[in-house]
C-alpha positions as CSV (number, residue, x, y, z in Angstrom):
1,M,32.9,-1.5,20.7
2,T,31.4,0.7,23.5
3,E,28.6,-0.4,25.8
4,V,26.4,2.1,27.6
5,D,22.7,1.5,27.2
6,M,23.5,0.0,23.8
7,S,26.3,-1.7,21.9
8,V,27.9,0.4,19.2
9,E,29.6,-1.1,16.2
10,E,31.3,1.0,13.5
11,H,31.6,-0.9,10.3
12,G,30.3,-0.7,6.8
13,S,29.9,2.8,5.4
14,P,32.2,5.4,6.9
15,G,30.4,7.4,9.6
16,T,27.7,4.7,10.1
17,T,27.2,3.4,13.6
18,F,25.1,0.3,14.3
19,L,23.2,0.2,17.5
20,V,22.2,-3.1,19.1
21,A,20.4,-3.5,22.4
22,P,22.8,-5.1,25.0
23,T,20.2,-7.9,25.6
24,A,20.0,-8.8,21.9
25,D,21.0,-12.3,20.7
26,R,23.7,-11.2,18.3
27,E,24.3,-14.7,16.9
28,R,20.7,-15.3,16.2
29,M,20.2,-11.8,14.7
30,G,23.2,-12.5,12.3
31,K,21.7,-15.8,11.2
32,L,18.4,-14.1,10.4
33,G,20.0,-11.1,8.6
34,L,19.1,-8.6,11.3
35,G,21.5,-5.9,12.3
36,G,19.9,-3.6,14.8
37,A,19.6,0.1,13.9
38,A,21.9,2.2,11.8
39,L,22.8,5.8,12.7
40,A,24.4,7.8,9.8
41,G,25.0,11.3,10.9
42,D,21.7,12.6,12.3
43,R,19.7,9.9,10.4
44,L,18.5,6.8,12.2
45,F,17.2,3.8,10.3
46,A,15.5,1.1,12.4
47,G,12.9,-1.6,12.3
48,A,10.6,-3.6,14.6
49,M,8.6,-6.7,14.8
50,A,6.9,-8.3,17.8
51,I,8.8,-11.6,17.2
52,D,10.5,-14.1,19.5
53,L,13.9,-14.7,17.7
54,T,14.2,-18.2,19.3
55,T,10.8,-19.6,18.2
56,L,10.4,-17.2,15.2
57,S,6.8,-16.7,16.2
58,R,4.9,-13.6,17.4
59,V,5.5,-12.8,21.1
60,A,2.8,-14.0,23.5
61,D,1.8,-10.4,24.5
62,A,0.9,-9.6,20.9
63,K,-2.6,-11.0,21.1
64,S,-4.1,-8.4,18.7
65,V,-2.8,-6.1,15.9
66,V,-3.1,-3.2,18.4
67,D,-0.9,-5.0,20.9
68,E,1.6,-6.0,18.2
69,T,1.8,-2.4,16.9
70,R,2.3,-1.0,20.4
71,I,5.0,-3.6,21.2
72,C,6.8,-2.6,17.9
73,F,6.7,1.1,18.8
74,D,7.8,0.4,22.4
75,S,10.9,-1.1,20.8
76,V,11.3,1.7,18.2
77,G,11.0,4.3,21.1
78,A,13.7,2.5,23.1
79,T,16.0,2.5,20.0
80,L,15.3,6.2,19.4
81,A,16.1,7.0,23.0
82,R,19.5,5.1,22.8
83,A,20.3,7.4,19.9
84,G,19.1,10.6,21.7
85,G,15.7,10.9,20.0
86,T,12.0,10.3,20.5
87,L,9.0,9.0,18.4
88,R,8.5,12.6,17.4
89,D,11.8,12.5,15.4
90,I,10.4,9.9,13.0
91,A,10.2,11.5,9.5
92,K,8.9,8.4,7.6
93,M,7.9,4.9,8.2
94,T,7.1,1.9,6.1
95,C,4.4,-0.3,7.6
96,Y,4.1,-3.9,6.4
97,V,1.0,-5.9,7.2
98,S,0.4,-9.6,6.5
99,D,-3.2,-9.0,5.3
100,R,-5.1,-6.0,4.0
101,E,-7.6,-6.5,6.9
102,H,-4.9,-5.3,9.3
103,I,-4.4,-1.9,7.7
104,A,-7.2,0.1,9.4
105,E,-6.5,-1.3,12.8
106,T,-2.7,-0.6,12.4
107,W,-3.4,3.0,11.2
108,R,-5.8,3.7,14.1
109,T,-3.2,2.5,16.6
110,L,-0.5,4.6,14.9
111,E,-2.8,7.7,15.2
112,E,-3.2,6.9,18.9
113,I,0.6,6.4,19.4
114,F,1.4,9.7,17.7
115,A,-1.5,11.7,19.2
116,P,-2.1,14.6,19.1
117,G,-0.3,14.3,15.8
118,P,0.9,14.6,13.2
119,C,1.6,11.0,12.4
120,P,4.8,10.6,10.4
121,K,4.6,10.1,6.6
122,R,3.9,6.4,6.0
123,L,3.8,3.9,3.3
124,T,1.8,0.7,4.0
125,L,2.4,-2.5,2.1
126,V,0.9,-6.0,2.3
127,A,3.7,-8.5,2.5
128,G,4.7,-11.9,3.8
129,L,6.2,-11.5,7.3
130,A,8.3,-13.7,9.4
131,G,6.7,-16.2,11.8
132,D,3.0,-15.4,12.4
133,C,3.6,-11.7,12.7
134,R,0.9,-9.4,11.3
135,V,2.8,-6.1,11.3
136,E,6.4,-4.9,10.8
137,F,7.8,-1.4,10.7
138,E,10.8,0.4,9.3
139,I,11.4,3.9,10.4
140,M,13.7,6.8,9.3
141,A,14.2,9.5,11.9
142,V,16.2,12.7,12.1
143,I,17.9,12.9,15.5
144,P,18.4,16.4,16.9
145,Q,22.0,17.4,17.3
146,E,23.5,19.0,20.4
147,D,23.8,22.3,18.5
148,G,20.0,22.3,17.9
149,R,20.0,21.3,14.3
């Protein structure tokens, strides 16, 4: 295992690297079935929720759906940076909302985050989420390689 600005674990599928922030509570993540991000070649798969893993409730700063969405994408941005990418490298995302009433506000916030655009392809689903979270995101990104591909 190597630690720079992340922890790297190679297991599972050959060629897949799992990235976990060095401050992550690995034991708690394991109990909850969370594994960090997975980098397979130039493809990064990651997710984000504004959740406190100790209390299993939404973090205090996530007072609104806008706040919660921004917190999630701050986390996604940090994960992408660890892998050598940016938010602009996201090709597709799945947005989960706990209630249909959160869709419009989530989409407006995503349009602001990705301004001037385009916003990545997205699928939005209403689903039961952990704790009292209102939004959750899964992203798929293509990380540029050193040779420019």
